[in-house]
A tleap script that builds the chain and sets N, CA, C and O, in Angstrom:
source leaprc.protein.ff14SB
mol = sequence {
  NMET PRO TYR LYS GLU LYS LYS ILE GLU LYS
  LEU TYR TYR SER ILE GLY GLU VAL ALA LYS
  MET PHE ASP VAL ASN THR SER LEU ILE ARG
  PHE TRP GLU LYS GLU PHE THR ILE ILE LYS
  PRO LYS ARG ASN LYS LYS GLY ASN ARG LEU
  PHE THR LYS GLN ASP VAL GLU ASN PHE TYR
  ILE ILE TYR HIE LEU VAL LYS GLU ARG GLY
  LEU THR LEU ASP GLY ALA LYS LYS LYS MET
  LYS ASP ASN LYS ASP ASP THR ILE ASN ASN
  PHE GLU VAL VAL LYS SER LEU ASN HIE ILE
  LYS GLU LEU LEU ILE GLU VAL LYS GLU SER
  LEU GLY CASP
}
set mol.1.N position { -20.277 53.774 68.169 }
set mol.1.CA position { -19.249 54.524 67.452 }
set mol.1.C position { -18.497 55.418 68.443 }
set mol.1.O position { -19.123 56.216 69.142 }
set mol.2.N position { -17.164 55.299 68.516 }
set mol.2.CA position { -16.404 56.106 69.478 }
set mol.2.C position { -16.443 57.593 69.115 }
set mol.2.O position { -16.528 57.979 67.948 }
set mol.3.N position { -16.379 58.389 70.149 }
set mol.3.CA position { -16.351 59.831 69.973 }
set mol.3.C position { -15.027 60.241 69.325 }
set mol.3.O position { -13.950 59.864 69.788 }
set mol.4.N position { -15.129 61.014 68.254 }
set mol.4.CA position { -13.923 61.488 67.580 }
set mol.4.C position { -13.810 62.992 67.810 }
set mol.4.O position { -14.691 63.766 67.435 }
set mol.5.N position { -12.721 63.377 68.426 }
set mol.5.CA position { -12.521 64.773 68.764 }
set mol.5.C position { -12.208 65.577 67.511 }
set mol.5.O position { -11.372 65.177 66.701 }
set mol.6.N position { -12.884 66.715 67.355 }
set mol.6.CA position { -12.616 67.592 66.227 }
set mol.6.C position { -11.390 68.443 66.521 }
set mol.6.O position { -11.190 68.906 67.644 }
set mol.7.N position { -10.583 68.637 65.501 }
set mol.7.CA position { -9.426 69.513 65.656 }
set mol.7.C position { -9.931 70.959 65.610 }
set mol.7.O position { -10.562 71.379 64.640 }
set mol.8.N position { -9.647 71.692 66.650 }
set mol.8.CA position { -10.096 73.076 66.729 }
set mol.8.C position { -9.047 73.961 66.073 }
set mol.8.O position { -7.870 73.942 66.433 }
set mol.9.N position { -9.512 74.739 65.098 }
set mol.9.CA position { -8.592 75.658 64.431 }
set mol.9.C position { -8.832 77.060 64.955 }
set mol.9.O position { -9.965 77.458 65.224 }
set mol.10.N position { -7.770 77.780 65.091 }
set mol.10.CA position { -7.855 79.145 65.584 }
set mol.10.C position { -8.251 80.082 64.446 }
set mol.10.O position { -7.999 79.798 63.276 }
set mol.11.N position { -8.863 81.183 64.801 }
set mol.11.CA position { -9.187 82.201 63.804 }
set mol.11.C position { -7.944 83.006 63.444 }
set mol.11.O position { -7.756 83.393 62.291 }
set mol.12.N position { -7.101 83.255 64.437 }
set mol.12.CA position { -5.905 84.069 64.225 }
set mol.12.C position { -4.699 83.428 64.894 }
set mol.12.O position { -4.811 82.783 65.937 }
set mol.13.N position { -3.550 83.621 64.271 }
set mol.13.CA position { -2.287 83.111 64.792 }
set mol.13.C position { -1.339 84.278 64.993 }
set mol.13.O position { -1.283 85.189 64.167 }
set mol.14.N position { -0.595 84.253 66.086 }
set mol.14.CA position { 0.396 85.298 66.341 }
set mol.14.C position { 1.601 85.075 65.433 }
set mol.14.O position { 1.761 84.005 64.847 }
set mol.15.N position { 2.434 86.087 65.327 }
set mol.15.CA position { 3.628 85.973 64.493 }
set mol.15.C position { 4.554 84.881 65.036 }
set mol.15.O position { 5.218 84.188 64.265 }
set mol.16.N position { 4.597 84.733 66.352 }
set mol.16.CA position { 5.418 83.688 66.962 }
set mol.16.C position { 4.923 82.296 66.595 }
set mol.16.O position { 5.719 81.398 66.319 }
set mol.17.N position { 3.596 82.122 66.593 }
set mol.17.CA position { 3.021 80.825 66.223 }
set mol.17.C position { 3.308 80.492 64.758 }
set mol.17.O position { 3.630 79.352 64.424 }
set mol.18.N position { 3.191 81.489 63.897 }
set mol.18.CA position { 3.455 81.269 62.470 }
set mol.18.C position { 4.927 80.943 62.258 }
set mol.18.O position { 5.255 80.026 61.506 }
set mol.19.N position { 5.807 81.678 62.909 }
set mol.19.CA position { 7.243 81.419 62.782 }
set mol.19.C position { 7.574 79.999 63.245 }
set mol.19.O position { 8.394 79.317 62.631 }
set mol.20.N position { 6.939 79.560 64.319 }
set mol.20.CA position { 7.182 78.213 64.843 }
set mol.20.C position { 6.706 77.138 63.854 }
set mol.20.O position { 7.344 76.095 63.712 }
set mol.21.N position { 5.580 77.398 63.170 }
set mol.21.CA position { 5.068 76.440 62.177 }
set mol.21.C position { 6.097 76.141 61.096 }
set mol.21.O position { 6.197 75.016 60.607 }
set mol.22.N position { 6.861 77.169 60.730 }
set mol.22.CA position { 7.829 77.035 59.642 }
set mol.22.C position { 9.262 76.910 60.128 }
set mol.22.O position { 10.189 76.789 59.327 }
set mol.23.N position { 9.443 76.939 61.442 }
set mol.23.CA position { 10.770 76.857 62.041 }
set mol.23.C position { 11.692 77.946 61.491 }
set mol.23.O position { 12.826 77.685 61.090 }
set mol.24.N position { 11.170 79.174 61.485 }
set mol.24.CA position { 11.933 80.338 61.033 }
set mol.24.C position { 11.811 81.439 62.079 }
set mol.24.O position { 10.990 81.347 62.992 }
set mol.25.N position { 12.623 82.470 61.947 }
set mol.25.CA position { 12.556 83.610 62.852 }
set mol.25.C position { 11.362 84.496 62.504 }
set mol.25.O position { 10.909 84.533 61.360 }
set mol.26.N position { 10.863 85.205 63.512 }
set mol.26.CA position { 9.748 86.123 63.266 }
set mol.26.C position { 10.142 87.226 62.285 }
set mol.26.O position { 9.291 87.765 61.577 }
set mol.27.N position { 11.426 87.557 62.245 }
set mol.27.CA position { 11.871 88.601 61.306 }
set mol.27.C position { 11.638 88.170 59.854 }
set mol.27.O position { 11.338 89.007 59.002 }
set mol.28.N position { 11.775 86.874 59.568 }
set mol.28.CA position { 11.524 86.389 58.210 }
set mol.28.C position { 10.030 86.488 57.886 }
set mol.28.O position { 9.663 86.817 56.758 }
set mol.29.N position { 9.180 86.209 58.852 }
set mol.29.CA position { 7.733 86.334 58.656 }
set mol.29.C position { 7.379 87.790 58.352 }
set mol.29.O position { 6.603 88.061 57.436 }
set mol.30.N position { 7.943 88.727 59.115 }
set mol.30.CA position { 7.697 90.159 58.866 }
set mol.30.C position { 8.209 90.559 57.487 }
set mol.30.O position { 7.559 91.323 56.774 }
set mol.31.N position { 9.373 90.043 57.119 }
set mol.31.CA position { 9.965 90.366 55.818 }
set mol.31.C position { 9.083 89.860 54.685 }
set mol.31.O position { 8.799 90.600 53.743 }
set mol.32.N position { 8.646 88.595 54.769 }
set mol.32.CA position { 7.774 88.035 53.719 }
set mol.32.C position { 6.451 88.782 53.656 }
set mol.32.O position { 5.889 88.970 52.577 }
set mol.33.N position { 5.955 89.208 54.809 }
set mol.33.CA position { 4.710 89.981 54.824 }
set mol.33.C position { 4.865 91.253 53.993 }
set mol.33.O position { 3.963 91.622 53.242 }
set mol.34.N position { 6.009 91.920 54.130 }
set mol.34.CA position { 6.255 93.155 53.368 }
set mol.34.C position { 6.464 92.864 51.885 }
set mol.34.O position { 6.046 93.649 51.033 }
set mol.35.N position { 7.101 91.752 51.576 }
set mol.35.CA position { 7.444 91.414 50.195 }
set mol.35.C position { 6.272 90.865 49.381 }
set mol.35.O position { 6.199 91.089 48.172 }
set mol.36.N position { 5.364 90.154 50.031 }
set mol.36.CA position { 4.271 89.490 49.324 }
set mol.36.C position { 2.934 90.117 49.715 }
set mol.36.O position { 2.519 90.045 50.872 }
set mol.37.N position { 2.278 90.719 48.757 }
set mol.37.CA position { 1.027 91.438 49.026 }
set mol.37.C position { -0.130 90.510 49.393 }
set mol.37.O position { -1.155 90.979 49.887 }
set mol.38.N position { 0.013 89.198 49.159 }
set mol.38.CA position { -1.076 88.272 49.505 }
set mol.38.C position { -1.151 88.016 51.013 }
set mol.38.O position { -2.134 87.453 51.497 }
set mol.39.N position { -0.128 88.422 51.749 }
set mol.39.CA position { -0.130 88.280 53.203 }
set mol.39.C position { -0.691 89.570 53.786 }
set mol.39.O position { -0.087 90.636 53.664 }
set mol.40.N position { -1.856 89.458 54.421 }
set mol.40.CA position { -2.522 90.654 54.947 }
set mol.40.C position { -2.994 90.425 56.378 }
set mol.40.O position { -4.186 90.225 56.613 }
set mol.41.N position { -2.073 90.452 57.333 }
set mol.41.CA position { -2.506 90.214 58.718 }
set mol.41.C position { -3.345 91.368 59.255 }
set mol.41.O position { -3.185 92.522 58.856 }
set mol.42.N position { -4.229 91.024 60.159 }
set mol.42.CA position { -4.971 92.055 60.883 }
set mol.42.C position { -4.079 92.464 62.053 }
set mol.42.O position { -3.080 91.808 62.349 }
set mol.43.N position { -4.451 93.540 62.702 }
set mol.43.CA position { -3.681 93.976 63.877 }
set mol.43.C position { -4.642 94.195 65.038 }
set mol.43.O position { -5.757 94.687 64.866 }
set mol.44.N position { -4.173 93.812 66.228 }
set mol.44.CA position { -5.000 94.062 67.411 }
set mol.44.C position { -4.745 95.488 67.914 }
set mol.44.O position { -4.004 96.248 67.291 }
set mol.45.N position { -5.356 95.838 69.032 }
set mol.45.CA position { -5.225 97.204 69.572 }
set mol.45.C position { -3.787 97.559 69.905 }
set mol.45.O position { -3.399 98.726 69.838 }
set mol.46.N position { -2.986 96.546 70.269 }
set mol.46.CA position { -1.571 96.778 70.588 }
set mol.46.C position { -0.713 96.907 69.339 }
set mol.46.O position { 0.443 97.321 69.416 }
set mol.47.N position { -1.286 96.548 68.172 }
set mol.47.CA position { -0.521 96.606 66.928 }
set mol.47.C position { 0.125 95.282 66.558 }
set mol.47.O position { 0.864 95.203 65.577 }
set mol.48.N position { -0.151 94.229 67.343 }
set mol.48.CA position { 0.408 92.907 67.034 }
set mol.48.C position { -0.282 92.315 65.809 }
set mol.48.O position { -1.488 92.467 65.618 }
set mol.49.N position { 0.512 91.639 64.989 }
set mol.49.CA position { -0.034 91.001 63.798 }
set mol.49.C position { -0.858 89.775 64.182 }
set mol.49.O position { -0.478 89.001 65.061 }
set mol.50.N position { -1.995 89.615 63.503 }
set mol.50.CA position { -2.850 88.454 63.688 }
set mol.50.C position { -3.084 87.842 62.308 }
set mol.50.O position { -3.786 88.409 61.471 }
set mol.51.N position { -2.486 86.683 62.090 }
set mol.51.CA position { -2.553 86.036 60.787 }
set mol.51.C position { -3.734 85.075 60.722 }
set mol.51.O position { -3.990 84.327 61.666 }
set mol.52.N position { -4.452 85.101 59.601 }
set mol.52.CA position { -5.581 84.198 59.396 }
set mol.52.C position { -5.088 82.866 58.844 }
set mol.52.O position { -3.917 82.717 58.496 }
set mol.53.N position { -5.996 81.907 58.770 }
set mol.53.CA position { -5.664 80.608 58.175 }
set mol.53.C position { -5.212 80.803 56.723 }
set mol.53.O position { -4.291 80.127 56.265 }
set mol.54.N position { -5.856 81.721 56.002 }
set mol.54.CA position { -5.475 81.991 54.610 }
set mol.54.C position { -4.059 82.544 54.534 }
set mol.54.O position { -3.296 82.175 53.641 }
set mol.55.N position { -3.703 83.426 55.465 }
set mol.55.CA position { -2.326 83.939 55.514 }
set mol.55.C position { -1.341 82.788 55.707 }
set mol.55.O position { -0.303 82.735 55.048 }
set mol.56.N position { -1.671 81.866 56.614 }
set mol.56.CA position { -0.796 80.720 56.883 }
set mol.56.C position { -0.664 79.850 55.630 }
set mol.56.O position { 0.433 79.395 55.304 }
set mol.57.N position { -1.776 79.617 54.930 }
set mol.57.CA position { -1.724 78.846 53.678 }
set mol.57.C position { -0.813 79.545 52.667 }
set mol.57.O position { -0.033 78.891 51.974 }
set mol.58.N position { -0.912 80.872 52.584 }
set mol.58.CA position { -0.056 81.627 51.664 }
set mol.58.C position { 1.411 81.532 52.075 }
set mol.58.O position { 2.295 81.454 51.223 }
set mol.59.N position { 1.668 81.539 53.390 }
set mol.59.CA position { 3.041 81.340 53.858 }
set mol.59.C position { 3.561 79.972 53.442 }
set mol.59.O position { 4.724 79.841 53.060 }
set mol.60.N position { 2.704 78.946 53.513 }
set mol.60.CA position { 3.114 77.606 53.081 }
set mol.60.C position { 3.548 77.626 51.619 }
set mol.60.O position { 4.554 77.013 51.259 }
set mol.61.N position { 2.800 78.320 50.785 }
set mol.61.CA position { 3.142 78.392 49.361 }
set mol.61.C position { 4.467 79.134 49.170 }
set mol.61.O position { 5.333 78.689 48.416 }
set mol.62.N position { 4.614 80.259 49.854 }
set mol.62.CA position { 5.861 81.033 49.759 }
set mol.62.C position { 7.033 80.200 50.261 }
set mol.62.O position { 8.085 80.153 49.624 }
set mol.63.N position { 6.850 79.545 51.399 }
set mol.63.CA position { 7.904 78.697 51.964 }
set mol.63.C position { 8.291 77.605 50.961 }
set mol.63.O position { 9.474 77.343 50.744 }
set mol.64.N position { 7.292 76.978 50.359 }
set mol.64.CA position { 7.545 75.923 49.378 }
set mol.64.C position { 8.366 76.461 48.202 }
set mol.64.O position { 9.336 75.831 47.780 }
set mol.65.N position { 7.980 77.613 47.681 }
set mol.65.CA position { 8.684 78.173 46.520 }
set mol.65.C position { 10.102 78.609 46.861 }
set mol.65.O position { 11.037 78.345 46.104 }
set mol.66.N position { 10.262 79.277 48.003 }
set mol.66.CA position { 11.561 79.868 48.351 }
set mol.66.C position { 12.499 78.857 49.012 }
set mol.66.O position { 13.654 78.718 48.608 }
set mol.67.N position { 12.002 78.160 50.020 }
set mol.67.CA position { 12.878 77.277 50.803 }
set mol.67.C position { 13.021 75.881 50.206 }
set mol.67.O position { 14.107 75.303 50.235 }
set mol.68.N position { 11.931 75.334 49.663 }
set mol.68.CA position { 11.992 73.966 49.149 }
set mol.68.C position { 12.375 73.906 47.674 }
set mol.68.O position { 13.122 73.018 47.263 }
set mol.69.N position { 11.874 74.837 46.882 }
set mol.69.CA position { 12.199 74.821 45.454 }
set mol.69.C position { 13.368 75.728 45.098 }
set mol.69.O position { 13.898 75.652 43.990 }
set mol.70.N position { 13.773 76.586 46.032 }
set mol.70.CA position { 14.966 77.410 45.843 }
set mol.70.C position { 14.783 78.626 44.956 }
set mol.70.O position { 15.764 79.156 44.436 }
set mol.71.N position { 13.547 79.086 44.769 }
set mol.71.CA position { 13.333 80.282 43.963 }
set mol.71.C position { 13.779 81.517 44.733 }
set mol.71.O position { 13.757 81.540 45.964 }
set mol.72.N position { 14.180 82.532 43.999 }
set mol.72.CA position { 14.469 83.822 44.624 }
set mol.72.C position { 13.141 84.469 44.996 }
set mol.72.O position { 12.083 84.010 44.565 }
set mol.73.N position { 13.192 85.528 45.790 }
set mol.73.CA position { 11.956 86.227 46.136 }
set mol.73.C position { 11.276 86.766 44.885 }
set mol.73.O position { 10.058 86.669 44.741 }
set mol.74.N position { 12.069 87.335 43.985 }
set mol.74.CA position { 11.491 87.842 42.737 }
set mol.74.C position { 10.879 86.712 41.922 }
set mol.74.O position { 9.809 86.875 41.335 }
set mol.75.N position { 11.553 85.573 41.884 }
set mol.75.CA position { 11.030 84.415 41.158 }
set mol.75.C position { 9.729 83.920 41.774 }
set mol.75.O position { 8.788 83.574 41.059 }
set mol.76.N position { 9.678 83.888 43.093 }
set mol.76.CA position { 8.462 83.443 43.790 }
set mol.76.C position { 7.323 84.433 43.560 }
set mol.76.O position { 6.179 84.032 43.346 }
set mol.77.N position { 7.640 85.737 43.605 }
set mol.77.CA position { 6.616 86.756 43.355 }
set mol.77.C position { 6.052 86.617 41.943 }
set mol.77.O position { 4.841 86.683 41.732 }
set mol.78.N position { 6.955 86.423 40.979 }
set mol.78.CA position { 6.534 86.279 39.593 }
set mol.78.C position { 5.657 85.040 39.421 }
set mol.78.O position { 4.623 85.086 38.754 }
set mol.79.N position { 6.076 83.947 40.023 }
set mol.79.CA position { 5.313 82.696 39.940 }
set mol.79.C position { 3.922 82.890 40.548 }
set mol.79.O position { 2.927 82.430 39.989 }
set mol.80.N position { 3.858 83.566 41.686 }
set mol.80.CA position { 2.578 83.802 42.337 }
set mol.80.C position { 1.694 84.724 41.493 }
set mol.80.O position { 0.475 84.557 41.449 }
set mol.81.N position { 2.315 85.689 40.830 }
set mol.81.CA position { 1.550 86.650 40.031 }
set mol.81.C position { 1.092 86.030 38.710 }
set mol.81.O position { -0.078 86.137 38.340 }
set mol.82.N position { 2.017 85.384 38.005 }
set mol.82.CA position { 1.730 84.869 36.663 }
set mol.82.C position { 0.904 83.591 36.674 }
set mol.82.O position { -0.010 83.431 35.865 }
set mol.83.N position { 1.223 82.684 37.586 }
set mol.83.CA position { 0.586 81.361 37.603 }
set mol.83.C position { 0.073 81.015 38.995 }
set mol.83.O position { 0.356 79.931 39.507 }
set mol.84.N position { -0.671 81.916 39.605 }
set mol.84.CA position { -1.091 81.684 40.990 }
set mol.84.C position { -1.875 80.374 41.125 }
set mol.84.O position { -1.605 79.579 42.025 }
set mol.85.N position { -2.833 80.154 40.242 }
set mol.85.CA position { -3.649 78.932 40.347 }
set mol.85.C position { -2.809 77.679 40.149 }
set mol.85.O position { -2.949 76.712 40.898 }
set mol.86.N position { -1.934 77.689 39.143 }
set mol.86.CA position { -1.054 76.535 38.907 }
set mol.86.C position { -0.126 76.314 40.097 }
set mol.86.O position { 0.102 75.177 40.510 }
set mol.87.N position { 0.404 77.395 40.641 }
set mol.87.CA position { 1.306 77.304 41.781 }
set mol.87.C position { 0.587 76.700 42.981 }
set mol.87.O position { 1.132 75.833 43.664 }
set mol.88.N position { -0.623 77.151 43.235 }
set mol.88.CA position { -1.409 76.627 44.363 }
set mol.88.C position { -1.737 75.158 44.121 }
set mol.88.O position { -1.619 74.337 45.031 }
set mol.89.N position { -2.153 74.819 42.890 }
set mol.89.CA position { -2.471 73.420 42.577 }
set mol.89.C position { -1.256 72.521 42.740 }
set mol.89.O position { -1.358 71.438 43.315 }
set mol.90.N position { -0.103 72.963 42.238 }
set mol.90.CA position { 1.128 72.178 42.382 }
set mol.90.C position { 1.500 72.002 43.844 }
set mol.90.O position { 1.915 70.922 44.263 }
set mol.91.N position { 1.351 73.070 44.617 }
set mol.91.CA position { 1.640 73.004 46.044 }
set mol.91.C position { 0.716 72.003 46.726 }
set mol.91.O position { 1.164 71.210 47.554 }
set mol.92.N position { -0.576 72.034 46.383 }
set mol.92.CA position { -1.538 71.105 46.975 }
set mol.92.C position { -1.189 69.659 46.637 }
set mol.92.O position { -1.325 68.775 47.483 }
set mol.93.N position { -0.740 69.410 45.404 }
set mol.93.CA position { -0.338 68.058 44.997 }
set mol.93.C position { 0.859 67.604 45.829 }
set mol.93.O position { 0.870 66.483 46.338 }
set mol.94.N position { 1.862 68.464 45.969 }
set mol.94.CA position { 3.048 68.130 46.764 }
set mol.94.C position { 2.649 67.852 48.210 }
set mol.94.O position { 3.142 66.904 48.822 }
set mol.95.N position { 1.752 68.681 48.759 }
set mol.95.CA position { 1.300 68.496 50.133 }
set mol.95.C position { 0.579 67.150 50.278 }
set mol.95.O position { 0.793 66.433 51.255 }
set mol.96.N position { -0.263 66.812 49.317 }
set mol.96.CA position { -0.983 65.529 49.363 }
set mol.96.C position { -0.022 64.355 49.262 }
set mol.96.O position { -0.168 63.365 49.979 }
set mol.97.N position { 0.955 64.462 48.377 }
set mol.97.CA position { 1.930 63.382 48.218 }
set mol.97.C position { 2.757 63.202 49.493 }
set mol.97.O position { 3.051 62.075 49.890 }
set mol.98.N position { 3.126 64.299 50.125 }
set mol.98.CA position { 3.873 64.194 51.390 }
set mol.98.C position { 3.029 63.537 52.470 }
set mol.98.O position { 3.541 62.758 53.275 }
set mol.99.N position { 1.741 63.848 52.490 }
set mol.99.CA position { 0.839 63.228 53.463 }
set mol.99.C position { 0.733 61.724 53.201 }
set mol.99.O position { 0.775 60.924 54.136 }
set mol.100.N position { 0.598 61.347 51.944 }
set mol.100.CA position { 0.534 59.924 51.584 }
set mol.100.C position { 1.830 59.217 51.975 }
set mol.100.O position { 1.801 58.097 52.484 }
set mol.101.N position { 2.953 59.866 51.737 }
set mol.101.CA position { 4.253 59.297 52.101 }
set mol.101.C position { 4.326 59.038 53.605 }
set mol.101.O position { 4.776 57.980 54.043 }
set mol.102.N position { 3.872 60.030 54.396 }
set mol.102.CA position { 3.875 59.861 55.857 }
set mol.102.C position { 3.003 58.686 56.280 }
set mol.102.O position { 3.382 57.907 57.155 }
set mol.103.N position { 1.835 58.561 55.658 }
set mol.103.CA position { 0.938 57.446 55.985 }
set mol.103.C position { 1.580 56.107 55.634 }
set mol.103.O position { 1.488 55.150 56.403 }
set mol.104.N position { 2.226 56.041 54.477 }
set mol.104.CA position { 2.881 54.800 54.065 }
set mol.104.C position { 4.025 54.431 55.006 }
set mol.104.O position { 4.227 53.255 55.310 }
set mol.105.N position { 4.766 55.423 55.464 }
set mol.105.CA position { 5.851 55.167 56.418 }
set mol.105.C position { 5.277 54.633 57.724 }
set mol.105.O position { 5.835 53.713 58.322 }
set mol.106.N position { 4.154 55.212 58.168 }
set mol.106.CA position { 3.507 54.723 59.392 }
set mol.106.C position { 3.057 53.272 59.232 }
set mol.106.O position { 3.227 52.461 60.142 }
set mol.107.N position { 2.485 52.950 58.074 }
set mol.107.CA position { 2.038 51.567 57.823 }
set mol.107.C position { 3.221 50.642 57.824 }
set mol.107.O position { 3.166 49.570 58.426 }
set mol.108.N position { 4.304 51.032 57.155 }
set mol.108.CA position { 5.506 50.194 57.099 }
set mol.108.C position { 6.048 49.946 58.507 }
set mol.108.O position { 6.408 48.821 58.855 }
set mol.109.N position { 6.102 51.014 59.312 }
set mol.109.CA position { 6.627 50.864 60.669 }
set mol.109.C position { 5.718 50.004 61.528 }
set mol.109.O position { 6.199 49.258 62.381 }
set mol.110.N position { 4.403 50.097 61.317 }
set mol.110.CA position { 3.490 49.293 62.121 }
set mol.110.C position { 3.565 47.798 61.739 }
set mol.110.O position { 3.265 46.927 62.556 }
set mol.111.N position { 3.967 47.522 60.498 }
set mol.111.CA position { 4.106 46.140 60.042 }
set mol.111.C position { 5.454 45.543 60.448 }
set mol.111.O position { 5.634 44.325 60.453 }
set mol.112.N position { 6.378 46.409 60.783 }
set mol.112.CA position { 7.732 45.935 61.129 }
set mol.112.C position { 8.557 45.755 59.873 }
set mol.112.O position { 8.012 45.660 58.773 }
set mol.113.N position { 9.851 45.708 60.032 }
set mol.113.CA position { 10.754 45.607 58.858 }
set mol.113.C position { 10.903 44.216 58.361 }
set mol.113.O position { 11.623 43.980 57.391 }
savepdb mol mol.pdb
quit
């Protein structure tokens, strides 16, 4: 059985790394942090924000609601407050479907047109 390398996940991500994940400016990450109480970065001795994996997952949900679904910040906050579990479940379904779509595209490309 061939050796399969495990993907190493970091404990903390810098604001620059998080901004790069979403292809947005760091100022938007700081703004969303202030607007959404579910984002709770730790800070190092220098005062730099250190985001956890959970923070990144929450950013994905916020990004999905605001950028992909077009909700206002107030609408996204309300959705997160009123239907947090439903919102997370719906987001997970969309994420799974996008992953399946990517896999199907890879299969199609490997088979040729």
